[in-house]
C-alpha positions as CSV (number, residue, x, y, z in Angstrom):
1,M,200.3,77.3,27.9
2,E,197.4,79.6,28.1
3,P,194.9,79.5,25.1
4,Q,195.5,82.4,22.7
5,V,194.0,83.5,19.5
6,N,196.8,84.3,17.0
7,V,196.7,86.4,13.9
8,E,199.6,85.7,11.5
9,T,200.9,88.2,9.0
10,D,203.9,88.4,6.8
11,G,204.8,92.0,7.5
12,G,204.0,95.3,5.8
13,D,202.7,98.7,6.8
14,K,199.1,99.7,7.3
15,A,197.4,101.5,4.4
16,P,197.4,105.3,4.9
17,P,194.0,107.0,5.3
18,H,191.9,107.5,2.1
19,E,194.0,104.9,0.3
20,S,192.3,102.2,-1.8
21,V,192.8,98.7,-0.4
22,G,192.4,95.5,-2.3
23,W,191.2,92.3,-0.8
24,S,191.5,88.8,-2.1
25,S,190.7,85.5,-0.4
26,S,191.8,82.0,-0.9
27,Y,191.4,78.5,0.6
28,N,194.7,76.7,1.0
29,G,193.4,73.2,1.9
30,S,194.7,73.6,5.5
31,G,191.4,74.0,7.2
32,A,191.6,77.8,7.1
33,A,190.9,80.7,4.8
34,E,193.6,83.3,3.9
35,L,192.9,86.9,3.1
36,D,195.5,89.0,1.3
37,V,195.4,92.7,2.0
38,D,197.1,94.8,-0.7
39,S,197.5,98.5,-0.8
40,G,196.5,100.3,-4.1
41,H,198.7,103.3,-3.2
42,Q,201.4,104.1,-5.7
43,Q,204.8,103.9,-4.3
44,A,207.3,106.7,-4.5
45,P,210.3,106.1,-6.9
46,G,213.2,104.3,-5.2
47,R,211.0,102.9,-2.4
48,E,210.4,99.2,-1.9
49,P,206.9,98.0,-2.8
50,R,204.6,97.4,0.1
51,K,204.3,93.8,1.2
52,K,200.9,92.1,1.3
53,K,199.5,91.3,4.7
54,R,198.3,87.7,5.0
55,I,195.7,87.1,7.7
56,R,195.0,83.4,8.4
57,I,191.6,82.6,9.8
58,S,190.7,79.1,10.9
59,N,187.3,77.6,10.2
60,A,186.7,77.4,14.0
61,E,187.3,81.2,14.3
62,L,184.9,81.9,11.4
63,L,182.1,80.0,13.1
64,A,182.9,81.6,16.5
65,D,182.8,85.1,14.9
66,A,179.4,84.4,13.4
67,G,178.1,83.2,16.7
68,I,177.5,79.7,15.6
69,E,177.9,77.1,18.3
70,P,180.7,74.6,17.4
71,V,179.7,71.0,17.3
72,A,181.6,67.7,16.7
73,T,180.7,64.5,15.0
74,T,181.2,61.2,16.7
75,S,184.6,60.7,15.3
76,E,185.6,64.2,16.1
77,A,184.3,63.9,19.6
78,A,186.5,60.8,20.0
79,E,189.5,62.8,18.9
80,Y,189.1,65.3,21.8
81,F,189.6,62.3,24.2
82,D,192.3,60.5,22.1
83,R,189.9,57.6,21.9
84,T,188.0,55.7,19.2
85,T,184.5,56.1,18.0
86,Q,183.7,52.7,19.6
87,W,184.7,54.3,23.0
88,I,182.1,57.0,22.4
89,Y,179.4,54.4,21.6
90,W,180.4,52.5,24.7
91,G,179.9,55.6,26.9
92,L,176.5,56.4,25.4
93,T,175.2,52.8,25.6
94,P,173.7,51.5,28.9
95,D,175.6,48.7,30.6
96,P,173.9,45.5,29.6
97,K,174.1,44.2,33.2
98,T,173.4,47.2,35.3
99,G,171.7,49.5,32.8
100,E,174.1,52.3,33.9
101,V,175.1,54.9,31.3
102,R,178.7,56.0,31.5
103,F,178.4,59.5,30.1
104,V,176.2,61.5,32.3
105,W,175.5,65.2,33.2
106,P,176.4,66.4,36.7
107,D,172.8,65.7,37.9
108,G,173.2,62.0,36.8
109,S,171.0,62.2,33.7
110,P,172.4,60.5,30.6
111,V,174.1,62.4,27.9
112,I,172.1,62.2,24.7
113,P,173.6,64.1,21.8
114,E,171.2,65.6,19.3
115,R,170.9,63.8,16.0
116,V,170.9,65.8,12.7
117,N,170.1,63.7,9.5
118,G,170.8,60.6,11.5
119,E,174.3,61.8,12.8
120,R,175.1,62.7,16.4
121,R,176.2,66.2,17.1
122,F,178.3,66.8,20.2
123,T,178.3,70.4,21.6
124,M,181.1,71.7,23.8
125,P,179.0,71.5,26.9
126,I,178.3,67.9,26.1
127,L,182.0,67.1,25.6
128,R,182.8,68.9,28.9
129,A,180.1,66.8,30.7
130,I,181.5,63.6,29.2
131,A,185.0,64.6,30.4
132,K,183.9,65.3,33.9
133,S,181.9,62.1,34.2
134,C,184.7,60.0,32.9
135,Y,187.2,61.7,35.3
136,H,184.9,60.9,38.3
137,R,184.6,57.3,37.0
138,G,188.4,57.0,36.8
139,N,188.3,56.7,33.0
140,L,190.5,59.8,32.6
141,T,193.6,60.8,34.4
142,D,194.3,64.3,35.7
143,T,196.5,65.0,32.7
144,E,194.0,63.6,30.2
145,L,191.2,65.7,31.7
146,K,193.2,68.9,31.4
147,T,194.1,68.1,27.8
148,V,190.4,67.5,26.9
149,L,189.2,70.7,28.7
150,R,191.9,72.7,27.0
151,R,190.9,71.4,23.6
152,I,187.2,72.3,24.3
153,K,188.2,75.8,25.5
154,L,190.3,76.4,22.4
155,T,187.3,75.4,20.2
156,E,185.0,77.8,22.1
157,L,187.6,80.6,21.5
158,G,187.6,79.9,17.8
159,E,191.0,78.1,17.8
160,E,191.7,74.9,15.8
161,W,193.3,72.8,18.6
162,R,194.4,70.1,16.3
163,E,196.5,72.5,14.3
164,R,198.0,73.9,17.5
165,E,199.0,70.3,18.4
166,G,200.7,69.7,15.1
167,W,198.0,67.7,13.2
168,V,197.8,68.1,9.5
169,Y,194.8,68.8,7.2
170,A,194.9,65.8,4.8
171,D,193.3,65.6,1.4
172,L,191.0,62.5,1.2
173,G,190.1,63.1,-2.5
174,R,186.8,64.1,-4.0
175,N,187.1,67.5,-2.3
176,R,187.1,65.9,1.1
177,H,189.6,66.8,3.9
178,R,190.1,66.0,7.6
179,W,192.6,66.6,10.4
180,V,194.9,63.7,11.1
181,R,197.9,63.1,13.2
182,P,201.2,63.5,11.4
183,D,202.1,59.9,11.8
184,R,199.0,59.0,9.8
185,A,199.9,61.2,6.8
186,Y,202.6,61.9,4.3
187,Y,203.3,65.0,2.2
188,D,202.7,64.6,-1.5
189,R,205.3,66.9,-3.2
190,K,203.5,66.7,-6.6
191,T,200.2,68.0,-5.3
192,K,201.7,69.9,-2.4
193,T,199.1,68.5,-0.1
194,W,199.0,66.2,2.9
195,R,197.5,62.7,2.3
196,I,196.7,60.0,4.7
197,A,198.5,56.6,4.7
198,K,197.1,53.9,2.4
199,E,195.7,51.7,5.2
200,D,193.9,54.7,6.7
201,A,192.7,55.8,3.2
202,Q,191.1,52.3,2.8
203,K,189.3,52.7,6.1
204,E,188.0,56.1,5.1
205,A,186.6,54.7,1.8
206,R,184.6,52.1,3.7
C-alpha cells in the first residue's frame, strides 16, 4: 500500500463566501489534535443544520508542516525495527572482540546519534542507515527492511505509522501517553481511554 496523507471529515458543506466561520480545537488523547470547523451562517427555515467538519491532524503532520525534522528516542527507534532498546544499544556498541560497530553509514563510519539532555535522538536518515547496514549484515529480512523503510517514509510525510498499523495511544497517567500495540493495552470504559496492561505499566514506572 502506497503511503498516503489522509484528512478525515464527518461531512458537511463548505462555508459560502463572506460567511463567518468558527474554529475550535481539542486534543483527544489519541496522539492527534482535532479541529472543528463550524459555519456561523443562519440556516433557512426547514433546512437541516450544517454539520461540523472535523479535521484530524496527527502530531507527526504538525511537525512536518512546521518544517521540524522528526526524531525518535531510543525506545521509539527500536519500535521502527520491532526490536528492543537493548538491540539498539547492541548495534551502537563496538563488538568487544573485533571492535566492529554494527550500525554504520554507507561509507563504513559508525552511526552516532546526537544526544540532547543526555538522551539519544535518532533522525530518519540515521534510522534509514541502520536499516541498510542491518540488511547487508543479514540482521533484517527483505520483508523487515521494506516495513522499516515504509515506516520511516510515512514519518517523513507527516503520517503516524503506528496509528496506521493499529497501535493505540495509551494513557500512562500523570499526563503521559505513548503508542503501544493493541495486545499490550485495554480500553477503560470509565475514562474512555486506552491503558497499558499492568505488567507493562510496572515497567513504565521503573
